[in-house]
C-alpha positions in Angstrom: -5.2 -7.3 178.8 -2.5 -5.2 180.2 -0.2 -3.4 177.7 2.2 -0.5 178.2 0.3 2.9 177.1 1.2 4.3 174.2 -0.9 1.7 171.5 -2.9 3.4 168.7 -6.7 2.8 168.5 -6.3 0.8 165.5 -3.5 -1.6 167.4 -5.7 -2.2 170.2 -8.7 -3.0 167.5 -6.4 -5.1 165.6 -5.3 -7.0 169.0 -8.8 -7.3 170.3 -10.1 -9.3 167.0 -7.6 -11.5 167.5 -8.2 -12.0 170.7 -11.7 -12.5 169.9 -10.9 -15.0 167.1 -8.8 -17.1 168.9 -11.1 -17.5 172.1 -13.8 -18.2 169.3 -11.7 -20.8 167.7 -9.6 -22.5 170.6 -12.6 -22.1 173.6 -15.6 -22.2 171.4 -16.9 -19.1 172.4 -19.5 -17.2 170.9 -17.7 -13.9 169.4 -21.0 -11.9 171.4 -19.7 -12.9 174.8 -16.1 -11.9 174.6 -15.1 -8.4 176.1 -11.7 -7.1 175.4 -10.7 -4.3 178.3 -7.2 -2.7 177.8 -5.5 -1.6 180.8 -2.8 1.3 179.6 -0.1 1.1 182.2 2.8 3.3 181.8 6.2 2.2 181.3 7.4 3.8 184.7 4.9 1.3 186.5 5.7 -1.4 184.6 8.7 -3.6 186.5 10.1 -6.7 185.4 13.1 -7.8 187.6 13.0 -4.8 189.3 13.4 -2.6 186.6 11.0 -0.3 184.9 10.0 -1.0 181.1 11.4 2.4 181.0 14.4 1.8 182.2 14.9 -1.2 180.2 14.2 0.6 176.8 16.3 3.5 177.7 19.4 0.9 178.0 18.4 -0.5 174.8 18.4 3.0 172.8 14.8 2.4 172.2 12.0 5.5 172.2 8.8 5.7 172.8 
């Protein structure tokens, strides 16, 4: 799972559990066979329509 960095361990744990539960429910996977790996990407390295997430956040007045 690629996400913008700075998520807390608790947020990642909750997301991983939700992903695992979804694969078990919708795909018939066994939870023991679901591996979730987070790829933390810097907001300056994630580009949407030619603009970094950091730039988009700055324009919206968001802080990290």
